[in-house]
C-alpha positions as CSV (number, residue, x, y, z in Angstrom):
1,M,-98.1,-12.3,-51.7
2,V,-94.7,-10.9,-50.6
3,T,-96.5,-8.1,-48.7
4,V,-98.8,-10.5,-46.9
5,K,-95.9,-12.7,-45.9
6,G,-93.9,-9.7,-44.7
7,I,-96.8,-8.4,-42.6
8,L,-97.3,-11.8,-41.0
9,L,-93.6,-12.1,-40.3
10,G,-93.6,-8.6,-38.8
11,L,-96.6,-9.4,-36.6
12,V,-95.0,-12.5,-35.3
13,L,-91.8,-10.6,-34.6
14,F,-93.9,-7.9,-32.8
15,F,-95.8,-10.4,-30.8
16,I,-92.7,-12.2,-29.6
17,G,-91.0,-8.8,-28.8
18,S,-94.2,-7.6,-27.0
19,V,-94.2,-10.7,-24.8
20,L,-90.6,-10.3,-23.9
21,Y,-90.9,-6.6,-23.4
22,V,-93.9,-6.8,-21.1
23,G,-92.3,-9.6,-19.2
24,N,-89.1,-7.7,-18.8
25,K,-90.9,-4.5,-17.6
26,L,-93.1,-6.2,-15.1
27,R,-90.6,-8.7,-13.8
28,P,-89.4,-6.7,-10.8
29,I,-92.9,-7.0,-9.3
30,E,-92.9,-9.4,-6.4
31,E,-94.0,-13.0,-6.9
32,H,-97.6,-13.9,-6.0
33,K,-98.7,-10.3,-6.3
34,A,-101.5,-9.1,-8.6
35,T,-100.6,-6.8,-11.5
36,G,-103.3,-4.3,-12.5
37,I,-104.4,-3.9,-16.0
38,S,-103.4,-0.2,-15.8
39,A,-99.8,-1.3,-15.4
40,I,-99.9,-3.5,-18.5
41,T,-101.7,-0.8,-20.6
42,A,-99.2,1.8,-19.4
43,V,-96.3,-0.3,-20.7
44,T,-98.1,-1.2,-24.0
45,V,-101.0,0.7,-25.4
46,R,-100.3,4.1,-23.8
47,N,-96.6,4.0,-24.7
48,P,-95.8,5.6,-28.1
49,W,-92.6,3.6,-28.4
50,Y,-94.7,0.4,-28.4
51,W,-96.5,1.6,-31.5
52,I,-93.3,2.7,-33.2
53,G,-92.1,-0.8,-32.5
54,L,-95.1,-2.2,-34.3
55,I,-94.2,-0.1,-37.4
56,V,-90.6,-1.1,-37.2
57,A,-91.5,-4.8,-36.9
58,L,-93.7,-4.6,-40.0
59,V,-91.0,-2.8,-42.0
60,V,-88.4,-5.3,-40.9
61,G,-90.7,-8.3,-41.7
62,C,-91.4,-6.9,-45.2
63,A,-87.7,-6.2,-45.7
64,I,-86.7,-9.7,-44.7
65,V,-89.2,-11.3,-47.0
66,W,-88.2,-9.0,-49.9
67,F,-84.5,-9.7,-49.5
68,W,-85.1,-13.4,-49.1
69,R,-87.1,-13.8,-52.3
70,R,-84.6,-11.8,-54.4
71,P,-82.7,-14.1,-56.8
72,S,-79.1,-14.3,-55.8
73,V,-76.6,-13.2,-58.3
74,V,-73.6,-15.5,-58.0
75,S,-71.1,-15.5,-60.8
């Protein structure tokens, strides 16, 4: 169950990061202008750093859940 929660948290982090990343990359385009699908795929699917970001988000999500569920040792 910890793995499932970690993967879901990682996917949520990745989705939020993706929306912010794509919005930041395509922001300089002028208002009321069309953006081609090739520009969006170039920023996302064809970018290897995008996929590395997915792996990092999944690892970070699993790490957060794993550290959160550990019993705290307070003496």
